[in-house]
N, C-alpha and C positions, 0 to 999 in steps of 0.2 A: 796635484795641487787643486783639483774640484774637490775631491772628498773636503779636504780640510777648509774650503770653502762654505760647501753646501751643510755640512754637520750641524756647524755653529748657528748657522743660519736657523734653520729646521729647530733646534734645541732651544735657541731663544723666542721662535715663535711659541713653539710650546709653554715655554714660563712666560711670557707675555699672556697668554690668552689667561694658565692659571693663573695668573699675579693680578688678574684684572677683572677675576669673576666675581669677587665679592662687591665688588662696585661697581658692577650692571647693575641696573634697574630690574626687579623680580619678572616683569612683563617679558623683558630679553631674554634673562637667564631660561624661562618656560619655553619661550620660543627655541632658544639653543638646544636643551633638553631633546624639545619634540625632534628637531633637525638631527640631532645624535641617533635618537631613537629609530625613527624611520627612516632616513635617507642613509646614516651612516651603518647602521645598525650594530652601535657597540650601545648593549643592555647596559653592561655594568656601570659604563660613562654617565648614559642617562640615566640611571639610578640614583649617582652620585648627585648628579645635579639636582635631581629632582628633592632630594634629602637637604640639599643646601638653601633650597627655596622653602622649605618648611622649619628650617631650623633660623630661618630670620623671624622673631618675635613680630617685625613692624610691617608684615608683606599683609596685603589685601587679601582678607576670608575669601573671597570670590577664585581669586588667584591660587590660592594654599588648598583650597577645596580640590582645584580642577590640580596640581601637582600631588593630592595625594591619590589623586582616583588615578593619574596615569602613571604613578610608582605603582600600586598593586595592580595595573594593567603589566607593566613591564614582568613584575616578578611571574606573572601568567605565561608569559612568552618564555623563561628560563624555567619553567615547568616549577618552579616553587610555591606549590600550592599553599602550602602554612602559610609563609609569609605574604602573599597573596591575601589569603582570608583575614590576614590581621590587619593588613594595608587598608582593605575596604570595609573592614568592623570600626578602624579610627575614621573613617568617612563619617560612617554610616552616627558614631557617637559625637565627633566634635563639630559637625555641619549638618546639624538638623535641617539648617534651613534652604540646604542646598536639595531640592525635591528633586531636580531631571537627575543630579549627578549619582543621586544615591539611588534612583529608581534604575540607573543603569548599573551601577556595581551589583546590585540585586542579581542581575542576570547573568551577570560575569563570576559570582561569589563559587569558587568552587564547591559542589556540594548541591550549592542552593539552584533551584527551578523554578523560571518566574515564565509564567505563560504570556506570551504576546497574543494581538489580534490574529480573527481567524485569516487567513491567504485564501481559501478555495470559494468559489461562488456556490449560491445555492444552487443542487441539482447536478454539479459536476462528478465525471464520471473517467476514471484511469482506469483503461486495459494494459495489462504487460503480458507479454509473452513468456512462457518458461520453457528454457531448455535444459538439457545434459550438458555438462562441461565438452562432448563429444560434439553440439549441437544438434542434437534430435530434438526438436518439440515433444513438450509434454502434457502442454496445457495453458488454461490462461486464469490469470487471477485477475478480477476487476474489483475496483474501490468506488464505492459511490457515498456521499454527502448532500443529504435534504435537510430543509429545515422545517420543521413536524411542531404542534402541538399534540399531547400526549392525552391517554384517553384519562388523565386526571387533570386534564388543561393545563398542563405545564408546557412553557416554550423549550425546546430542546433540537439538537443537531442530531439525526438520523444516518449513522454511519455504517455502510452493511459491504461487510467484504465476501466474494463470492469467488471461491479455488475450484476450479473445472480439470480433472486430471484426466485427459483425452482418453488415454491407454486403456485405462479400466473402467472410464466412464463414471470416477467419483466425483461428489460434486459435497465441499463442505462449507457452509454457509454460516453466517455470524453476523450479528448487529450489535449495537451499542447505540442505547439513547444517552445524552449527556446535556446538561448544563449548558448554555452559549456562553456564560462569563468564565464561572470558574472549571467547566469543564470535570466537572465531576460527576461520575457514570452516575445514572440513572435505574439502567436494566440495563439487561444485556441477553442475547440467546447466540448456544453454540451447536451447531448439528452438524455432527461426524457420521457416516453410515455404518462406521465400527462403534465409536466411543460411545454412541448416541446424542442425546439432546440434552443439554445442559441450562437452565435458565436460571439469573440471576437477578436480584430485587438488592439496590445500595440503599443503605442510609448512612449519616454522616460518621457512626460507630460498627455497623454491620453489614455484611454480607448474606443476603437469605437466598440459598442454591434450592432448586430441585433439578430433580434430573430421569430421565427416561433410558436407562441403556439397554442393553440388547436383553439382558437376564434379571435385570430388577430396576426397581424405581426408588430414588434416595431424596433425603429432602436434609439439608444442614444449616448450621448458620455459622458464619468464623467472625470472631471477633475482629476488629480492624481499630489498631492505636495508633494511628495515623490517615493521610491521607495516602490510599490508592486509586491507580488508575486499571481500568479493564484490559488485559491483553489483546484486547481486539479492536482498543482503540488506541494502539498504540503509535502505529503510523503516522495518523492525524496530527498526537498530542507530538509528536517531533516535530512536523510542519508549525509548530505556534513555539516552537522554542527559538531565541535569537543564536542560530547559526554563525557561525564564524568561526576561522581557524584557529585551533586552540582552546576553543568555548568545550568546558567538560562539565557534564553534571551525572546523577543518577535517576533514574527511571523508577518511581515506586510502584511495582506492578502486581496484581492480582491476576492468575488464572484461573477463570472459571471452572474449565474439567479437570482441573486437576486438585482443585482449593490450596495450593500454592501460593505464598507472597515471595515476590522475589524483587530485589533492588539488583538495577541492572545498569555498571558503568558505561556512558556514552563520551564519547570524545569527537570530537571534527578533526580528523588528521589534515586534509590541506583543501586546497579550492582544483580539480581536476576537468576537463573539457572530455564530454562524454558522448558519442555518438551511438543511437540506436532507432531503431523503426522510426521512431515518432519526428527523430531531428537530430540536430547538435546541440547541446545543452552547456553552461557553466554551474558547475555543480561544487557545491560539500560534499567530499565523502566523508561519511561518518561511521565509526564502528561502536559496537556493541558488544562488549565479553563478558562470558559469566563463565568463569574459571569452572570446567568440566561440564558443563551445562550448554551453552550454546557461544558461536560466534558469528555473526552477521555484520556484514558490509552494505551501506546502503547509500547511494546518492541522491542528493537532494537539490533542485535548480537554484541556484544561489542569489535568484530575483525574487521579487513579491511574494510570488507563486508558491514558492518552495515545494515544487512538483516531485514525486520518486519517479526516478528516472531508469535506477539500477538499480537490482539489489542480487547478493549474493549468500547464501546460507545451505549449509547441508550438502552442498554438492548439486543445490540447483543455481540457475540464473535467471534473472527476468529483467526484460527489456520493456519500455513501456513503448506500447505501439501505438496511444491514440488518446486524444483530452476531447472528450464531448461533454456535452451538456444535456440532461433531459429536459423533455418536453411533458409536461404532465398530459394525461391522457390519449400522448400521441401516437400512433402504431407505431414499429420499429419497420420500416422496408429494408428488402436486402434482395441485393440485383445482381446476379452473376455473370459478367462480360464475356466470361470466354464459351461457357455453353448456352447462355442466352436464356436462362430460367430466370423467375423470381418469386417471390412470397413475402407475406406481411405475417408478424408478430404481434402478440399485445405489447402495450406499454409498460415498460419495466424488465420484457425480457432482450437477451441479445442473442446477436447471431453470430456465433465465431467460426472463420475457415480455417481450418487446419489442414496441415501438412505442406508438402511440396507445391508448387505451384506451376501446375500441369494444364497445358491445352485442350485436353481431351475428357478430364475427371476433375470434380470436386468434391470434396468432402467437406460438411459444415456440422454443429451443432447446437441446434435450438435450445436455450440456455433459461429455464425457467429461473424466475428469483428465488420462488419459494421451496424448489428444491422437490418436486413433488414428481419427477420423470425424468428420464434422460432419455434425449432426443436424437437420431440423429440420421440426418439425409445425405447416403451417397446417389451422386449423379454422372452419368458419363453418354458419351458420345455412341451412337448406335453401332458405329465399327468397331468399337471396345469390349461391348458383352459378347454374349454367347447368343443371344435370344433370337429366338426363329419368328421369322414377322406371319409366318404361314400359320403359325399356332396360336389360341386362345392367352391372353397376357396371364391368364388363371393358372395356365398348365406348368407357365416359366417358374410363376410363385411357388406352384405343388413341386416343383422340382428342386427351387431352391431350403424346404425346409427340413430335406433330411440332412443338408449341411449344420443347421441349428440343433439339430436333433445330435448331432455327433458333439456337440459344442458345450449344451444346457443341460441339467438335469430335468428327466422328466420331461421334456420338452413335447408337447402335445399340444395339437392344432383342435379348438373346438369346431366340430363338425358343422356347427349352425351359423358361424359368425362370416361365415365367406359373404363379400359383397362385390358386387361388380356394377361398376358407375361409370358416370362420365364426369372428369373435373374441367371445368372450361373448355370443352370437347376435347378434350382429352380421354385414352383411355385410363381405365382404373381399376384395382381389386384391392381389397382390403381382406383379413383376418386378424383372429384374436388367439393367441398360445400362453399355454400356462406352462411354468417352470419352476426351479427351487434352485434360489440361490444364498449361501451361508445360512439355511437352514430357514430362509424367509420364503415366503408362496410369493411369487412373482409372477406378471401379466407381461405378455408384448402385444403392441396395436403395431399391425403393419403394412406398410401400404404400398404398391406401385404404380407410377405413371408414365404411362406408355405415351411421345410425342412423335411428329415428325423426323428428331435429329438425336433425340436422348430418351436416356431410360432412367428415371429417378426413384428411389426406395427410401421411404423415411420410416424408421424403426424407434418405437418409444415403451422405455422398460418399465414400469413404475409396480408397487406394492400394490396386491390384487384388491385390498378393500378403498386402494386412492384411484381406481380405474372410473369409476363413474365420475368423481373430481375434474378428473383432467381429461378425458375424451372428447367432452363438447370443444374444449380451446384446442384440441390437437385438430378436429374438424374443421374449426374455423381456419385455423392456418391453411388447412390441405385447400378449403374454399379458394383460396387466395391465389394458390399456386398456376404459372402459367409459364408455360415453355416455347421453344420453336416447334 
């Protein structure tokens, strides 16, 4: 008997709700629609109620505009982009006085990209460790953002990306200067050891390119028929978008080192909790997919900072290691707690500790933000080394030269370059050696430092014609080196 009693009651209840809906005030209908959409999750029913409100000629304009906006959002949730666009456009056309709703509508219109406020602080530094799927660490990416005044007096954001691949010592540097409000790029540079250097000057309708590759110099002008953003500012561009689950847009990107214009679809797939070395974060999972060209997934924090926490791209995984802030003109201090040595690098440099966490050895990279040299320091406890303490430090250094001669083409030590000295009471010896790499004349500036407990080796590699530029800075770093 129970089914015969319950079923009529349920049917009667539904019929009662339906039959009395028209008689309900529009404000109550709007509340009912929102409840149906957000709590019950019945998007089709919510759409029907929003339409019912809009069909009422007597409804208050503010309330009707709200219903129009929420109707469009429902279409977005269902993946009905065409219907969502039409609904948003009706809001803009029929309710021009609803400024705040229209601003929100423009943020969510499929294909429309509206840039919001800057979420980062002046001097922000994000560092990300890069690994292969196997977990093998391969290097570090660093993003920095600074408020500057350009040479022609314009206010701008200076965004620099430093990609350091520790496995082969490759350093790729890029920067973009962009207008703070419109975020339109003003100038950029992309410097790759194999691809060469590409510089760009942007006008509203053109990009003026100049470059110096390995074999030739190029100059080119590319016409732009719409606003484009430099590829090297894309991470910061995404951080200024109104990210939320279901949000879609297209990034109009210009890649300076290829001269190509790309329209890259972006979609926020879901919210996820992501754990990385820097901590645990609630994130938006963002997909960038361009058929046959790229597929990248990025995770940005769902808070007001929009930090880039994780990325996967072309078989590489990046995880946020730290978020810091630069202090202008303040040296970068590094202290190794395991082996007990320390040093200082100039302001703007980065100290990157690489490899396994071993108690008896450390490998760090001293990263020059201008990419003038590759600087690698290895330090180890004396028990781990093969040094004979009864012999001069120079003898140990000379024995090591033969290993470099086997690995590097034409490796030759300059006979008159040997210098034996003391660094903060520690024995040290240095030399210069010439070699060839990728048909480029190179030089190594190597220094060994021996303390009571450790042996350290600093190797600095640069193009031969840049030695006079970089050597004074390296000597300054060495002068700060202290060990147990």
